[in-house]
VEXKOLRO-427130 format. One line per field, with one value per residue: residue number from 1; residue in one letter; x, y, z of N, C-alpha, C, CB in turn. Coordinates in pm, 1 decimal, decimal comma. Glycine has a CB too. Layout:
residues N
k = c(NUM_...)
r = c(a_...)
nX = c(X_...)
nY = c(Y_...)
nZ = c(Z_...)
caX = c(X_...)
caY = c(Y_...)
caZ = c(Z_...)
cX = c(X_...)
cY = c(Y_...)
cZ = c(Z_...)
cbX = c(X_...)
cbY = c(Y_...)
cbZ = c(Z_...)
This chain:
residues 170
k = c(1_2_3_4_5_6_7_8_9_10_11_12_13_14_15_16_17_18_19_20_21_22_23_24_25_26_27_28_29_30_31_32_33_34_35_36_37_38_39_40_41_42_43_44_45_46_47_48_49_50_51_52_53_54_55_56_57_58_59_60_61_62_63_64_65_66_67_68_69_70_71_72_73_74_75_76_77_78_79_80_81_82_83_84_85_86_87_88_89_90_91_92_93_94_95_96_97_98_99_100_101_102_103_104_105_106_107_108_109_110_111_112_113_114_115_116_117_118_119_120_121_122_123_124_125_126_127_128_129_130_131_132_133_134_135_136_137_138_139_140_141_142_143_144_145_146_147_148_149_150_151_152_153_154_155_156_157_158_159_160_161_162_163_164_165_166_167_168_169_170)
r = c(m_k_p_r_s_l_l_v_f_i_l_i_t_y_a_w_p_c_l_a_n_s_g_h_t_r_l_f_r_s_a_s_s_s_l_p_d_q_d_q_k_a_i_y_s_l_m_r_l_t_p_a_k_k_g_g_g_f_v_v_d_g_c_p_p_a_v_f_n_v_e_i_v_d_l_n_k_d_g_t_p_e_v_f_v_s_g_g_n_s_c_t_s_g_v_t_g_n_s_v_w_l_f_t_k_l_t_e_g_r_y_k_m_q_f_g_f_p_a_a_t_y_k_s_l_p_g_n_s_n_g_y_p_d_i_r_f_g_g_p_g_f_c_e_p_v_w_r_w_n_g_r_e_y_s_h_f_t_n_v_p_t_a_s_g_g_c_d_d_r)
nX = c(-1541,7_-1855,4_-2084,8_-2276,6_-2153,1_-1941,4_-2022,3_-2129,8_-1896,5_-1749,9_-1923,6_-1912,4_-1640,8_-1562,6_-1773,0_-1911,2_-1740,1_-1727,2_-2015,5_-2027,3_-1854,7_-1943,2_-2080,9_-1880,8_-1701,9_-1883,8_-1944,6_-1678,5_-1626,9_-1653,1_-1440,3_-1117,1_-874,4_-706,1_-767,1_-664,0_-835,6_-924,0_-944,9_-1150,6_-1357,1_-1370,4_-1446,8_-1680,2_-1844,4_-1867,8_-2038,4_-2278,1_-2419,1_-2688,1_-2661,0_-2874,5_-3131,3_-3181,8_-3042,3_-2746,1_-2738,3_-2767,4_-2944,1_-3046,2_-3153,2_-3404,0_-3487,5_-3545,3_-3340,7_-3023,4_-2751,8_-2406,3_-2078,7_-1746,0_-1444,0_-1099,1_-863,1_-564,5_-557,4_-417,0_-163,9_15,4_54,5_-107,3_-446,3_-730,7_-1093,4_-1362,1_-1713,6_-2016,6_-2357,8_-2697,5_-3054,0_-3385,2_-3489,3_-3268,3_-3119,5_-3286,4_-3407,3_-3180,4_-3087,3_-2874,5_-2583,5_-2255,7_-1976,6_-1667,9_-1381,6_-1081,5_-776,5_-677,6_-369,4_-349,8_-439,3_-708,8_-1012,8_-1181,7_-1507,3_-1537,5_-1720,2_-2081,4_-2318,9_-2627,8_-2531,5_-2472,7_-2271,8_-1887,9_-1595,0_-1247,6_-1055,7_-793,7_-479,1_-421,1_-513,6_-337,9_-228,5_-452,1_-678,4_-939,5_-1278,7_-1538,8_-1882,7_-2157,7_-2523,1_-2861,2_-3008,0_-2861,0_-2618,7_-2315,3_-2160,2_-1827,1_-1587,3_-1329,5_-993,0_-909,6_-684,0_-733,3_-984,8_-1241,4_-1447,7_-1729,4_-1655,8_-1693,3_-1947,4_-2029,2_-2159,8_-2385,0_-2534,9_-2627,3_-2683,6_-2714,3_-2628,1_-2738,6_-2928,1_-2767,7)
nY = c(3779,8_3727,8_3485,3_3378,1_3475,0_3324,4_3071,9_3061,9_3112,8_2869,0_2678,9_2754,0_2752,9_2464,8_2264,1_2352,2_2300,5_2018,0_1941,1_2051,5_1903,5_1649,7_1488,0_1409,6_1268,3_1073,2_924,3_813,8_655,9_386,1_309,8_123,8_213,9_533,4_851,4_1151,3_1454,0_1662,7_1518,3_1333,0_1513,4_1638,3_1410,9_1353,5_1600,1_1569,0_1342,7_1431,9_1411,1_1412,6_1418,4_1204,6_1271,0_1097,4_795,7_625,0_695,8_813,1_1086,9_1101,7_1275,2_1334,8_1064,5_786,1_756,6_600,6_368,8_380,7_248,9_272,7_211,6_213,7_195,7_87,5_99,9_127,3_66,9_310,3_430,2_648,3_670,4_529,7_577,7_365,5_395,4_248,7_191,6_259,6_236,6_125,4_346,4_504,0_352,9_183,1_-131,1_-288,5_-193,3_-108,3_114,5_206,7_387,1_536,1_710,7_865,5_1013,5_1311,2_1452,1_1694,8_1719,7_1703,5_1520,3_1280,4_1193,5_851,9_689,3_633,1_434,2_207,7_-93,6_-416,5_-547,0_-517,1_-585,2_-619,0_-686,6_-945,4_-880,6_-555,8_-254,0_6,9_38,6_40,7_-195,2_-390,8_-359,8_-535,7_-581,6_-669,9_-765,3_-758,0_-993,3_-1154,0_-1085,9_-896,8_-594,0_-500,7_-266,9_-47,4_88,1_360,5_532,9_792,8_777,4_536,5_346,4_164,5_-155,6_-430,3_-708,4_-963,3_-1264,6_-1433,2_-1653,7_-1867,8_-1706,5_-1463,4_-1203,9_-1158,3_-957,4_-733,7)
nZ = c(3193,7_3118,0_3282,3_3087,8_2848,4_2865,4_2842,6_2576,6_2427,9_2507,6_2354,9_2104,6_2049,6_2125,1_2087,9_1849,1_1628,7_1652,4_1594,1_1333,2_1177,3_1225,0_1019,1_815,6_973,9_1080,6_834,9_777,0_992,7_973,2_814,3_767,4_779,1_835,4_707,7_579,4_754,9_572,4_324,6_384,9_432,9_178,6_31,8_163,7_94,7_-189,0_-178,0_-112,0_113,7_411,0_753,0_932,0_1169,0_1365,5_1479,3_1292,8_1021,5_705,9_513,3_180,1_-94,4_5,3_74,1_302,5_583,5_517,7_544,2_509,2_410,3_440,7_240,0_246,5_12,6_-210,4_-482,2_-729,8_-625,9_-568,2_-325,0_-262,0_-154,4_-266,0_-240,8_-154,4_-124,6_-16,7_21,7_93,3_32,7_-86,0_-186,4_-264,5_-436,0_-588,3_-672,3_-633,8_-367,3_-285,7_-331,9_-521,3_-491,5_-609,5_-517,0_-645,2_-607,4_-759,1_-952,4_-866,0_-626,5_-537,5_-468,8_-698,8_-822,9_-951,0_-1014,7_-912,1_-870,7_-859,6_-728,0_-593,6_-490,5_-512,0_-682,6_-700,6_-964,8_-1049,6_-1226,4_-1432,1_-1568,3_-1725,8_-1476,4_-1275,9_-1149,5_-1308,2_-1212,9_-1097,2_-1098,6_-885,7_-875,0_-894,6_-1122,3_-1412,2_-1517,4_-1515,2_-1504,8_-1609,4_-1511,9_-1648,8_-1617,6_-1793,0_-1817,5_-1728,5_-1592,8_-1455,6_-1692,0_-1846,5_-1951,9_-2021,2_-2020,7_-1800,7_-1819,3_-1555,3_-1579,7_-1827,0_-2119,4_-1961,5_-2038,5_-2288,7_-2360,5_-2366,8)
caX = c(-1620,8_-2002,3_-2081,3_-2352,4_-2086,8_-1849,0_-2082,8_-2132,8_-1756,4_-1694,6_-2005,0_-1851,7_-1495,3_-1549,4_-1882,7_-1948,5_-1664,0_-1773,0_-2138,1_-2026,6_-1773,9_-2018,3_-2108,5_-1773,0_-1659,0_-1978,2_-1926,6_-1553,3_-1592,3_-1648,9_-1290,4_-1036,2_-753,3_-733,6_-750,3_-666,5_-964,8_-949,7_-968,4_-1274,8_-1450,1_-1394,6_-1531,8_-1843,2_-1902,9_-1898,8_-2154,5_-2396,0_-2513,8_-2718,1_-2662,9_-3003,7_-3140,1_-3173,7_-2938,5_-2626,3_-2735,6_-2771,3_-3044,7_-3019,8_-3261,8_-3527,4_-3524,5_-3548,0_-3209,0_-2965,9_-2635,5_-2297,3_-1985,9_-1627,4_-1310,5_-1000,6_-770,2_-477,2_-584,2_-270,3_-28,2_120,7_71,7_-215,0_-527,9_-868,4_-1187,9_-1497,3_-1828,3_-2123,1_-2464,2_-2825,4_-3157,8_-3454,2_-3524,1_-3170,7_-3058,0_-3397,1_-3431,3_-3058,3_-3090,0_-2706,8_-2481,5_-2100,3_-1894,4_-1522,2_-1293,0_-961,8_-716,7_-601,4_-242,2_-356,4_-478,4_-858,0_-1070,4_-1292,3_-1595,6_-1528,6_-1855,5_-2166,1_-2434,3_-2643,3_-2454,9_-2477,6_-2102,9_-1784,3_-1467,4_-1113,9_-1015,8_-664,4_-435,3_-443,6_-516,7_-282,4_-204,4_-559,1_-736,0_-1082,1_-1361,3_-1668,8_-2039,6_-2265,0_-2648,7_-2972,9_-2988,3_-2747,2_-2518,6_-2227,1_-2050,0_-1679,8_-1531,0_-1171,3_-940,2_-866,7_-577,2_-798,5_-1112,5_-1308,5_-1544,6_-1771,8_-1553,3_-1753,9_-2022,0_-1984,0_-2296,3_-2345,8_-2573,1_-2614,5_-2779,7_-2736,8_-2605,9_-2789,9_-2997,0_-2685,8)
caY = c(3733,1_3692,7_3334,7_3338,3_3484,1_3224,9_2938,2_3065,3_3103,4_2752,7_2611,9_2787,5_2695,1_2324,7_2216,6_2370,5_2212,9_1876,4_1930,1_2080,1_1813,3_1532,5_1425,5_1314,4_1162,3_954,6_837,9_744,9_573,6_245,5_292,3_58,0_315,4_692,2_941,8_1307,6_1503,0_1731,9_1433,7_1284,9_1627,7_1656,7_1292,4_1387,5_1687,4_1520,2_1269,5_1515,6_1334,2_1467,3_1324,3_1165,0_1330,8_994,3_681,8_667,5_679,6_945,8_1114,2_1124,3_1344,2_1299,8_918,2_736,6_719,4_487,1_322,2_391,9_213,5_312,4_109,7_294,0_73,3_159,8_28,2_106,0_63,1_412,6_507,5_736,0_603,9_541,2_547,6_289,8_401,6_157,7_177,2_293,7_169,4_107,1_465,4_569,4_254,0_93,5_-263,6_-336,2_-157,8_-60,8_199,2_180,3_496,8_529,0_827,1_870,3_1163,9_1356,8_1490,4_1837,9_1686,1_1693,8_1372,0_1291,0_1065,2_783,5_633,5_619,4_379,7_84,3_-234,4_-497,3_-571,4_-473,4_-677,7_-565,6_-843,0_-965,7_-774,1_-427,4_-161,5_136,2_41,4_15,8_-328,0_-389,7_-364,7_-624,2_-526,2_-765,1_-695,5_-868,9_-1036,9_-1270,1_-1006,6_-820,2_-520,2_-493,0_-135,3_-61,3_209,3_420,4_602,6_888,6_737,5_425,9_347,4_30,6_-227,6_-533,8_-752,3_-1078,3_-1337,5_-1544,3_-1752,9_-1900,0_-1605,7_-1387,1_-1083,0_-1148,1_-839,3_-610,3)
caZ = c(3084,0_3227,9_3264,1_2962,3_2733,4_2854,1_2791,6_2427,9_2403,6_2508,5_2254,4_1963,5_2029,5_2128,6_2063,8_1714,6_1520,8_1644,8_1520,2_1206,5_1105,0_1230,4_884,6_764,7_1076,9_1081,2_710,9_792,5_1124,5_949,3_742,1_850,7_780,7_852,3_584,7_628,1_752,1_448,4_232,2_436,9_421,1_22,6_-32,2_205,9_26,5_-323,1_-176,7_-77,4_229,5_529,4_831,7_997,0_1288,4_1460,7_1416,8_1227,7_866,7_620,5_424,0_50,5_-184,3_63,6_84,0_426,4_631,8_479,6_594,0_437,4_452,4_356,2_236,7_182,7_-48,8_-266,3_-634,9_-817,3_-546,0_-549,3_-199,3_-258,1_-125,0_-306,9_-156,8_-193,7_-37,3_-53,1_106,9_49,3_39,7_-230,4_-238,7_-319,9_-513,4_-653,1_-637,9_-575,1_-232,2_-253,3_-453,1_-481,3_-541,2_-606,8_-534,2_-678,8_-592,7_-893,3_-918,5_-812,9_-483,3_-496,3_-511,4_-812,7_-824,3_-1073,6_-1041,3_-822,7_-918,1_-786,2_-732,2_-444,0_-445,5_-621,4_-666,5_-779,7_-1051,1_-1081,5_-1327,9_-1421,4_-1714,6_-1703,8_-1325,5_-1213,3_-1156,2_-1351,0_-1108,5_-1154,4_-993,1_-894,3_-844,9_-936,3_-1264,2_-1447,8_-1609,3_-1427,8_-1563,1_-1552,7_-1550,1_-1646,4_-1601,4_-1946,8_-1797,2_-1679,1_-1528,3_-1478,5_-1785,6_-1885,9_-2054,2_-2075,1_-1911,9_-1762,7_-1765,3_-1454,3_-1584,2_-1982,0_-2167,4_-1874,8_-2083,9_-2414,0_-2418,5_-2367,4)
cX = c(-1743,8_-2013,0_-2178,6_-2252,1_-1968,8_-1889,9_-2094,2_-2003,1_-1717,4_-1778,5_-1945,3_-1731,5_-1481,3_-1661,9_-1908,7_-1879,6_-1684,7_-1911,7_-2120,2_-1966,5_-1842,1_-2030,3_-1992,7_-1707,5_-1749,1_-1959,6_-1821,7_-1539,5_-1583,0_-1496,8_-1211,4_-908,9_-792,1_-702,3_-740,8_-812,6_-1000,2_-1003,0_-1121,9_-1379,4_-1471,4_-1492,0_-1681,0_-1906,5_-1937,8_-2016,6_-2287,9_-2502,9_-2556,9_-2740,5_-2817,4_-3014,9_-3120,3_-3102,1_-2811,6_-2616,1_-2734,3_-2895,3_-2997,4_-3140,0_-3381,3_-3576,7_-3497,7_-3381,6_-3147,0_-2827,5_-2533,9_-2159,1_-1857,4_-1515,7_-1222,5_-902,7_-662,9_-473,9_-476,0_-151,0_63,9_120,9_-35,5_-349,5_-670,0_-974,2_-1318,5_-1591,1_-1936,1_-2233,5_-2607,1_-2926,2_-3254,9_-3481,5_-3410,0_-3113,2_-3151,1_-3385,8_-3290,2_-3055,1_-2936,9_-2661,1_-2367,2_-2038,2_-1749,0_-1468,9_-1176,7_-905,6_-653,3_-472,3_-259,0_-409,9_-604,8_-920,2_-1180,4_-1384,2_-1567,9_-1644,6_-1951,9_-2302,5_-2503,6_-2580,8_-2464,7_-2359,7_-2023,1_-1658,7_-1350,1_-1068,4_-853,5_-609,4_-463,9_-448,6_-453,0_-246,3_-329,3_-618,1_-887,7_-1169,8_-1504,9_-1770,0_-2138,2_-2398,7_-2741,7_-2963,9_-2903,4_-2641,7_-2444,3_-2134,3_-1926,5_-1626,7_-1393,4_-1139,1_-870,8_-762,7_-620,2_-921,8_-1138,1_-1458,0_-1587,1_-1664,6_-1631,7_-1839,4_-2008,9_-2131,4_-2256,2_-2426,7_-2611,0_-2730,8_-2785,7_-2722,7_-2657,0_-2853,8_-2921,3_-2582,9)
cY = c(3716,1_3534,0_3279,1_3354,7_3369,8_3090,6_2953,7_3059,0_2963,7_2652,9_2636,4_2737,5_2546,3_2234,2_2219,9_2293,6_2060,7_1834,9_1955,2_1991,7_1671,8_1445,4_1336,1_1248,4_1049,9_863,1_759,3_673,8_425,5_209,6_222,0_117,1_446,6_748,4_1077,5_1355,5_1571,2_1660,3_1359,8_1400,1_1633,3_1541,2_1328,8_1467,9_1642,1_1426,8_1305,0_1445,2_1419,7_1369,6_1302,0_1220,9_1203,3_868,3_727,9_670,0_844,6_990,9_1169,7_1169,3_1299,6_1160,6_887,6_739,4_594,0_480,7_328,6_341,3_261,2_201,0_201,9_176,5_165,3_68,3_8,6_86,9_170,7_485,6_599,0_673,9_639,2_498,4_470,8_347,5_319,4_186,7_226,8_225,1_152,8_228,7_531,2_462,8_157,0_-42,6_-337,0_-302,0_-120,6_5,8_180,6_324,6_475,1_653,0_809,3_1028,3_1202,1_1391,5_1613,1_1825,8_1682,3_1570,3_1401,1_1175,7_980,2_728,7_637,3_573,0_268,4_-51,3_-288,1_-511,1_-524,0_-570,4_-625,2_-703,6_-814,5_-895,7_-627,3_-365,2_-37,6_142,4_6,0_-139,0_-311,0_-403,5_-448,4_-582,7_-624,8_-700,8_-805,3_-886,9_-1123,0_-1209,4_-893,2_-737,7_-515,1_-339,8_-143,3_68,9_260,0_514,0_739,0_875,4_597,3_447,6_185,6_-24,4_-341,1_-593,7_-890,4_-1176,2_-1436,0_-1658,1_-1781,4_-1794,0_-1474,9_-1239,7_-1061,6_-1031,3_-729,1_-602,9)
cZ = c(3163,4_3173,5_3141,0_2846,4_2732,8_2805,8_2623,5_2365,4_2362,2_2397,2_2139,0_1937,6_2028,2_2068,6_1897,4_1611,7_1522,0_1578,5_1365,6_1118,3_1128,0_1118,9_823,0_854,6_1098,9_966,4_741,4_893,1_1071,0_860,1_842,9_863,1_798,8_719,9_651,5_634,8_644,3_344,1_253,4_394,5_265,5_-21,1_18,7_145,2_-130,5_-311,3_-154,3_16,8_336,0_634,2_914,8_1094,0_1407,7_1407,0_1358,9_1094,7_816,4_532,6_282,1_-32,2_-118,6_99,5_266,1_475,7_588,1_555,3_502,6_499,9_362,4_364,8_157,8_143,3_-141,5_-422,4_-706,8_-759,9_-558,6_-434,1_-178,1_-248,7_-214,5_-225,7_-188,8_-108,2_-90,8_63,7_20,0_73,0_-88,5_-271,0_-328,2_-435,2_-577,2_-612,0_-576,0_-432,8_-194,6_-359,5_-413,3_-580,3_-542,9_-623,4_-553,3_-662,9_-698,7_-828,8_-836,7_-661,3_-448,3_-542,3_-613,9_-801,6_-955,6_-1106,8_-927,6_-887,7_-854,5_-818,0_-590,0_-400,5_-568,9_-582,5_-745,3_-852,4_-1058,9_-1220,6_-1320,1_-1569,7_-1665,7_-1542,5_-1220,2_-1234,2_-1227,0_-1229,3_-1167,9_-1025,3_-1012,9_-848,8_-882,6_-1081,1_-1286,5_-1539,6_-1521,0_-1499,7_-1521,8_-1603,6_-1555,3_-1671,5_-1732,3_-1942,4_-1749,7_-1590,8_-1559,4_-1598,7_-1798,0_-1981,7_-2105,2_-1988,7_-1915,2_-1732,5_-1642,6_-1478,0_-1757,7_-2023,2_-2093,4_-1946,9_-2240,5_-2458,9_-2388,7_-2461,2)
cbX = c(-1566,6_-2192,6_-2128,8_-2488,7_-2036,3_-1793,6_-2246,4_-2198,1_-1680,3_-1693,8_-2143,0_-1836,1_-1403,3_-1531,9_-1977,6_-1935,6_-1513,3_-1777,0_-2238,2_-1978,7_-1619,4_-2133,4_-2139,1_-1677,8_-1639,8_-2121,7_-1900,9_-1455,7_-1717,2_-1796,8_-1208,2_-1025,5_-673,0_-638,1_-878,3_-581,6_-989,4_-841,7_-848,6_-1265,8_-1388,2_-1245,9_-1477,8_-1869,7_-1819,4_-1776,5_-2138,5_-2465,2_-2438,8_-2823,8_-2545,1_-3027,6_-3286,1_-3309,8_-3003,4_-2531,8_-2888,2_-2661,0_-3133,7_-2962,9_-3261,9_-3610,9_-3406,6_-3623,2_-3212,4_-2956,5_-2647,4_-2293,1_-2009,6_-1567,4_-1330,8_-935,4_-874,5_-333,9_-670,4_-234,6_48,9_119,7_197,0_-209,8_-526,0_-884,7_-1214,1_-1498,9_-1875,1_-2068,1_-2430,0_-2830,6_-3215,2_-3585,2_-3563,4_-3068,0_-2965,7_-3393,1_-3488,2_-2939,5_-3152,9_-2594,3_-2491,9_-2027,1_-1918,9_-1467,0_-1290,8_-955,5_-620,9_-672,3_-154,7_-461,5_-428,6_-941,4_-1139,6_-1229,6_-1758,3_-1435,0_-1843,8_-2169,8_-2411,4_-2766,9_-2288,0_-2535,8_-2055,1_-1741,3_-1495,9_-976,4_-1102,5_-650,2_-486,6_-338,9_-684,9_-391,1_-156,0_-647,5_-742,2_-1112,9_-1383,0_-1635,3_-2129,6_-2231,6_-2673,6_-3130,4_-2957,5_-2814,5_-2603,3_-2153,0_-2073,7_-1571,9_-1567,7_-1099,2_-850,5_-984,0_-496,4_-822,0_-1231,0_-1346,1_-1488,2_-1915,9_-1406,5_-1671,2_-2159,9_-1880,1_-2374,2_-2362,2_-2674,0_-2647,8_-2911,1_-2650,8_-2461,0_-2867,0_-3134,8_-2627,6)
cbY = c(3600,4_3812,1_3266,5_3431,4_3629,8_3212,4_2909,6_3184,1_3145,2_2705,2_2650,3_2923,3_2743,2_2291,7_2290,6_2498,8_2232,9_1830,1_2028,4_2188,2_1820,7_1562,4_1538,9_1371,8_1222,4_999,8_910,4_816,3_589,0_204,2_441,6_-67,3_315,3_770,0_933,1_1411,9_1574,5_1787,0_1340,1_1257,6_1772,4_1647,3_1124,5_1436,5_1801,3_1448,8_1194,6_1558,1_1214,5_1548,2_1353,0_1043,4_1413,7_961,7_603,5_601,3_581,5_937,1_1207,6_1009,2_1303,3_1346,2_810,8_586,0_715,2_482,2_200,8_523,1_87,4_456,2_-57,8_416,8_-57,8_171,9_105,7_214,3_-50,0_501,9_582,7_816,6_614,1_480,7_653,7_126,7_540,1_-5,6_267,0_306,7_221,7_24,3_550,4_617,1_185,5_93,9_-336,2_-281,6_-278,9_-182,2_361,8_-16,8_612,2_443,0_904,7_809,7_1186,2_1493,4_1509,8_1936,5_1766,5_1809,9_1279,2_1291,2_1106,2_689,6_495,1_739,8_347,0_63,7_-222,2_-639,7_-753,5_-292,8_-828,2_-496,3_-867,4_-1109,8_-807,9_-368,4_-122,6_253,7_186,5_119,9_-394,7_-504,6_-206,4_-828,4_-362,9_-889,0_-552,5_-825,6_-947,4_-1407,9_-931,7_-905,6_-412,6_-632,7_-27,4_-163,1_203,9_498,0_603,1_952,1_823,4_378,3_419,2_32,5_-284,4_-617,7_-709,4_-1050,3_-1436,0_-1503,6_-1756,2_-2083,7_-1662,2_-1421,0_-1059,5_-1238,7_-818,2_-588,6)
cbZ = c(3004,3_3186,3_3407,0_2937,6_2718,9_2969,8_2867,8_2379,7_2524,0_2658,2_2247,9_1938,5_2140,2_2261,6_2149,4_1684,6_1537,0_1779,7_1578,5_1192,7_1154,0_1263,8_785,0_692,2_1207,3_1080,4_579,4_793,3_1253,8_860,1_700,1_814,6_656,2_971,3_470,2_519,8_850,1_402,2_233,8_602,2_487,5_-69,0_25,1_326,5_39,6_-388,9_-107,2_-209,2_304,3_515,7_916,0_1026,1_1292,2_1506,7_1300,4_1263,3_803,3_524,8_490,0_-1,1_-347,2_-12,6_-38,3_422,1_765,6_327,6_639,9_403,9_472,5_406,5_153,6_281,1_-160,0_-165,6_-731,1_-896,4_-580,9_-645,5_-196,9_-368,5_12,0_-415,4_-111,1_-175,3_-17,8_-60,3_245,2_-59,6_141,0_-238,6_-127,7_-206,4_-434,5_-805,7_-771,1_-644,0_-143,5_-229,8_-475,9_-545,3_-465,1_-703,8_-445,6_-815,0_-484,7_-985,5_-1038,1_-909,9_-397,1_-551,9_-375,3_-963,5_-818,6_-1076,2_-1083,5_-748,9_-1032,3_-784,4_-779,6_-438,5_-411,1_-614,0_-717,1_-663,6_-1250,5_-1083,6_-1445,1_-1330,8_-1787,5_-1753,3_-1293,8_-1254,4_-998,6_-1453,1_-1053,4_-1173,1_-1044,5_-809,5_-925,7_-899,3_-1344,4_-1530,0_-1741,1_-1340,2_-1568,7_-1622,2_-1460,8_-1754,2_-1487,9_-2023,6_-1913,6_-1772,7_-1573,2_-1321,5_-1923,8_-1953,7_-1984,0_-2122,1_-1911,7_-1632,9_-1896,4_-1305,8_-1477,4_-2033,9_-2164,9_-1760,9_-2063,6_-2429,8_-2371,2_-2246,7)
């Protein structure tokens, strides 16, 4: 094999997979637990992120680069991981500056996005509905939404005021 052909072969064989897969590995590097590579790729694909050319962030819909973090949990204690992704900036998430997504694995093996909207924080609440905990979201203002599992997916359940009259307009 000619030296130039050998170099191209080495680049395609070894370097290209690293470059092609760098998006999902970059996204999941903050995760405290490992998730199979195919699951990481599936969630990354659902997020529709593009790695920023500089730094460790991602570009979303033409916005400036934003940083995202991953938390792998087992919300319903069935041994199958659920994945929270949080991050963003004022361009991707408005005044909140952060959004939260949740991915659950369906029985046929693919991941489904349960929600993805601006929220500063999220917290799993004690107890459960159909095996999953309620999730409370924090953000600007004095009213925090709580989402509940209905047996198939998460949907809005109630609002909790964090100050007197905080949810009066909702």
